[in-house]
Backbone as CSV, one residue per row, in Angstrom:
resi,resn,N_x,N_y,N_z,CA_x,CA_y,CA_z,C_x,C_y,C_z
1,UNK,90.438,104.067,91.341,90.684,103.710,92.719,89.412,103.932,93.541
2,UNK,89.227,103.123,94.576,88.067,103.238,95.444,88.193,104.507,96.277
3,UNK,87.113,105.269,96.336,87.086,106.471,97.147,86.445,106.176,98.497
4,UNK,87.137,106.551,99.559,86.661,106.347,100.921,86.508,107.697,101.595
5,UNK,85.399,107.899,102.286,85.131,109.161,102.957,84.755,108.888,104.399
6,UNK,85.609,109.329,105.320,85.363,109.160,106.744,84.673,110.399,107.306
7,UNK,83.818,110.186,108.290,83.128,111.292,108.936,82.721,110.884,110.346
8,UNK,82.268,111.854,111.122,81.755,111.582,112.449,82.691,111.925,113.586
9,UNK,83.914,112.314,113.275,84.846,112.678,114.324,84.480,113.998,114.963
10,UNK,85.152,114.301,116.057,84.894,115.542,116.756,85.501,115.533,118.137
11,UNK,85.026,116.450,118.959,85.496,116.575,120.338,84.496,115.924,121.280
12,UNK,85.015,115.171,122.228,84.161,114.497,123.193,84.912,114.365,124.515
13,UNK,84.176,114.397,125.612,84.796,114.220,126.915,85.054,112.748,127.201
14,UNK,86.056,112.488,128.024,86.350,111.123,128.428,85.104,110.467,129.008
15,UNK,84.880,109.226,128.611,83.697,108.505,129.032,82.541,108.625,128.070
16,UNK,82.664,109.511,127.111,81.610,109.726,126.142,81.645,108.745,124.992
17,UNK,80.750,108.958,124.044,80.609,108.066,122.896,80.622,108.850,121.597
18,UNK,80.985,108.150,120.534,81.031,108.751,119.212,80.912,107.632,118.184
19,UNK,80.240,107.907,117.077,80.148,106.926,116.003,80.748,107.491,114.730
20,UNK,81.731,106.781,114.204,82.369,107.160,112.961,81.739,106.398,111.801
21,UNK,81.721,107.039,110.645,81.183,106.413,109.446,82.202,106.500,108.323
22,UNK,82.191,105.509,107.471,83.024,105.500,106.279,82.163,105.026,105.130
23,UNK,82.067,105.837,104.106,81.207,105.500,102.979,81.989,105.460,101.674
24,UNK,81.476,104.672,100.764,82.003,104.609,99.415,80.847,104.365,98.468
25,UNK,80.952,104.900,97.282,79.908,104.703,96.288,80.146,103.467,95.435
26,UNK,81.234,102.776,95.671,81.595,101.617,94.870,80.627,100.462,95.088
27,UNK,80.246,99.816,94.003,79.314,98.704,94.072,79.946,97.426,94.603
28,UNK,81.265,97.406,94.715,81.963,96.229,95.210,82.125,96.229,96.718
29,UNK,81.528,97.190,97.400,81.694,97.317,98.840,81.397,96.009,99.570
30,UNK,80.285,95.374,99.242,79.875,94.173,99.959,80.717,92.956,99.631
31,UNK,81.670,93.093,98.737,82.553,91.988,98.370,83.913,92.093,99.048
32,UNK,84.085,93.058,99.914,85.367,93.285,100.563,85.237,93.415,102.072
33,UNK,86.278,92.984,102.756,86.385,93.258,104.180,86.721,94.735,104.378
34,UNK,86.446,95.240,105.567,86.726,96.639,105.880,87.442,96.724,107.223
35,UNK,88.241,97.749,107.371,88.959,97.950,108.617,89.010,99.411,109.008
36,UNK,89.230,99.634,110.289,89.471,100.968,110.824,90.872,101.014,111.407
37,UNK,91.600,102.071,111.075,92.912,102.344,111.625,92.872,103.687,112.333
38,UNK,93.864,103.927,113.168,94.014,105.244,113.764,95.491,105.574,113.888
39,UNK,95.778,106.861,113.895,97.145,107.323,114.045,97.165,108.526,114.978
40,UNK,97.826,108.351,116.103,97.990,109.421,117.066,99.296,110.150,116.794
41,UNK,99.414,111.393,117.238,100.649,112.143,117.018,101.871,111.406,117.550
42,UNK,102.896,111.307,116.717,104.128,110.652,117.115,104.083,109.140,117.146
43,UNK,102.982,108.557,116.717,102.846,107.104,116.736,102.549,106.568,115.343
44,UNK,102.825,105.281,115.151,102.521,104.632,113.884,101.028,104.372,113.769
45,UNK,100.568,104.256,112.547,99.184,103.915,112.312,98.924,102.492,112.800
46,UNK,97.839,102.309,113.546,97.536,101.004,114.106,96.147,100.538,113.692
47,UNK,96.021,99.239,113.542,94.743,98.638,113.198,93.867,98.574,114.439
48,UNK,92.645,99.070,114.329,91.719,99.135,115.449,90.678,98.032,115.385
49,UNK,90.090,97.825,114.221,89.023,96.843,114.084,88.843,96.464,112.631
50,UNK,88.338,95.258,112.398,88.025,94.801,111.048,86.697,94.066,111.053
51,UNK,86.097,93.985,109.874,84.857,93.236,109.717,84.875,92.548,108.364
52,UNK,84.512,91.277,108.344,84.501,90.501,107.125,83.224,90.753,106.337
53,UNK,83.178,90.194,105.128,81.973,90.328,104.314,80.776,89.670,104.985
54,UNK,81.034,88.656,105.810,79.978,87.970,106.521,79.648,88.552,107.879
55,UNK,80.328,89.639,108.264,80.028,90.301,109.517,80.835,89.826,110.711
56,UNK,81.847,89.005,110.481,82.717,88.582,111.573,83.664,89.721,111.918
57,UNK,83.773,90.043,113.199,84.528,91.224,113.613,85.768,90.884,114.423
58,UNK,86.700,91.805,114.381,87.904,91.781,115.197,88.103,93.178,115.760
59,UNK,88.486,93.263,117.018,88.847,94.544,117.613,90.154,94.374,118.357
60,UNK,90.964,95.398,118.325,92.246,95.363,119.004,92.055,95.322,120.517
61,UNK,93.020,94.746,121.202,92.932,94.635,122.656,92.764,95.995,123.330
62,UNK,93.369,97.014,122.759,93.333,98.333,123.362,91.936,98.951,123.383
63,UNK,91.047,98.459,122.528,89.700,99.014,122.454,88.623,97.970,122.681
64,UNK,89.007,96.740,122.942,88.049,95.658,123.128,87.116,95.960,124.295
65,UNK,85.829,95.736,124.054,84.825,96.023,125.062,84.318,97.440,125.017
66,UNK,84.978,98.296,124.249,84.574,99.695,124.143,84.174,100.082,122.725
67,UNK,84.840,99.513,121.735,84.564,99.837,120.335,83.869,98.668,119.651
68,UNK,82.995,98.981,118.721,82.302,97.981,117.926,82.314,98.400,116.463
69,UNK,82.636,97.467,115.583,82.614,97.732,114.154,81.391,97.051,113.546
70,UNK,80.765,97.709,112.593,79.593,97.163,111.925,79.552,97.677,110.495
71,UNK,78.766,97.020,109.672,78.640,97.468,108.286,77.196,97.382,107.830
72,UNK,76.860,98.256,106.894,75.549,98.275,106.270,75.804,98.255,104.770
73,UNK,75.722,97.075,104.196,76.053,96.927,102.780,75.110,97.710,101.869
74,UNK,73.867,97.845,102.287,72.897,98.581,101.482,73.278,100.049,101.350
75,UNK,74.019,100.566,102.331,74.438,101.960,102.324,75.910,102.129,101.988
76,UNK,76.589,101.036,101.653,78.032,101.077,101.367,78.790,101.784,102.484
77,UNK,78.468,101.428,103.712,78.990,102.135,104.868,79.492,101.175,105.935
78,UNK,80.621,101.521,106.527,81.132,100.807,107.686,81.205,101.796,108.843
79,UNK,80.849,101.334,110.038,80.792,102.184,111.211,81.796,101.738,112.263
80,UNK,82.206,102.681,113.081,82.972,102.375,114.278,82.271,103.070,115.435
81,UNK,81.579,102.287,116.252,80.897,102.815,117.424,81.867,102.801,118.590
82,UNK,82.143,103.962,119.129,83.110,104.108,120.205,82.400,104.560,121.466
83,UNK,82.619,103.829,122.544,82.050,104.173,123.841,83.158,104.184,124.881
84,UNK,82.848,104.751,126.044,83.819,104.835,127.141,85.155,105.366,126.641
85,UNK,85.099,106.426,125.885,86.298,106.972,125.263,87.296,107.463,126.298
86,UNK,88.560,107.260,125.977,89.668,107.680,126.827,90.525,108.682,126.080
87,UNK,91.306,109.454,126.817,92.157,110.443,126.176,93.139,109.789,125.212
88,UNK,93.567,108.576,125.500,94.501,107.885,124.623,93.873,107.423,123.309
89,UNK,92.561,107.567,123.176,91.899,107.270,121.911,92.015,108.421,120.922
90,UNK,92.538,109.539,121.359,92.702,110.689,120.488,93.613,110.342,119.321
91,UNK,93.116,110.539,118.116,93.865,110.184,116.912,93.056,110.576,115.689
92,UNK,93.696,110.483,114.536,92.981,110.563,113.273,92.589,109.142,112.896
93,UNK,91.323,108.937,112.605,90.811,107.616,112.286,90.570,107.488,110.794
94,UNK,91.028,106.370,110.233,90.914,106.096,108.810,90.212,104.761,108.589
95,UNK,89.413,104.670,107.548,88.875,103.378,107.155,89.669,102.850,105.969
96,UNK,89.511,101.561,105.715,90.318,100.886,104.715,89.562,99.675,104.197
97,UNK,89.718,99.390,102.926,89.142,98.211,102.313,90.228,97.150,102.164
98,UNK,89.883,95.894,102.425,90.885,94.855,102.337,90.291,93.473,102.193
99,UNK,91.076,92.499,102.582,90.678,91.100,102.499,91.441,90.304,103.540
100,UNK,90.967,89.107,103.806,91.633,88.223,104.749,92.441,87.173,104.002
101,UNK,93.680,87.003,104.397,94.554,85.979,103.856,95.080,85.156,105.027
102,UNK,94.753,83.882,105.020,95.150,82.978,106.101,94.720,83.526,107.461
103,UNK,93.539,84.129,107.498,92.993,84.639,108.736,93.487,86.012,109.149
104,UNK,94.359,86.611,108.371,94.913,87.915,108.707,94.377,88.977,107.753
105,UNK,93.965,90.111,108.319,93.452,91.200,107.499,94.584,91.925,106.801
106,UNK,94.464,92.060,105.505,95.425,92.797,104.699,94.679,93.925,104.006
107,UNK,94.979,95.143,104.382,94.319,96.284,103.794,94.978,96.728,102.504
108,UNK,94.154,97.220,101.598,94.685,97.786,100.369,95.288,99.156,100.673
109,UNK,96.286,99.524,99.895,96.975,100.790,100.120,96.173,101.931,99.501
110,UNK,95.060,102.222,100.127,94.164,103.266,99.666,93.482,103.871,100.888
111,UNK,93.564,105.189,101.031,93.096,105.846,102.237,92.287,107.090,101.917
112,UNK,91.331,107.380,102.793,90.618,108.638,102.718,91.373,109.707,103.489
113,UNK,90.717,110.822,103.743,91.353,111.920,104.467,91.396,111.689,105.972
114,UNK,90.587,110.779,106.466,90.521,110.521,107.885,89.607,111.497,108.597
115,UNK,89.267,111.168,109.835,88.451,112.054,110.657,89.071,112.131,112.048
116,UNK,89.198,113.344,112.558,89.875,113.582,113.825,88.943,113.308,115.001
117,UNK,89.441,112.533,115.948,88.747,112.287,117.210,89.617,112.827,118.333
118,UNK,89.073,113.733,119.114,89.797,114.309,120.232,89.004,114.086,121.510
119,UNK,89.623,113.411,122.463,88.978,113.092,123.732,89.640,113.907,124.828
120,UNK,88.861,114.682,125.536,89.377,115.538,126.597,89.056,114.959,127.967
121,UNK,89.849,115.365,128.956,89.654,114.887,130.322,88.516,115.617,131.003
């Protein structure tokens, strides 16, 4: 199974910025789409952003204009750059490997440990 390792989470004040990283040692990284999910306490896991093998990105309406997803295939790494953070962004963030089917991102059922992001007022 593909191993995913998320990092970069932490504590930040509202309005601040943070960059999350997700790395894998798998050589097939550049052949797959990648996504970021988050799960806040008491809520379902939600899709935040995705990026295709060609670098085409999607971001959820809740974070559009504030979050950016990017990938560096040479480093087997996908990033989530978060700016203008709000308290409602507080959650555990997970990365995921997947593919697009009929224009829709479908993630594989494989997860890392996640990284905690806490935004304070």
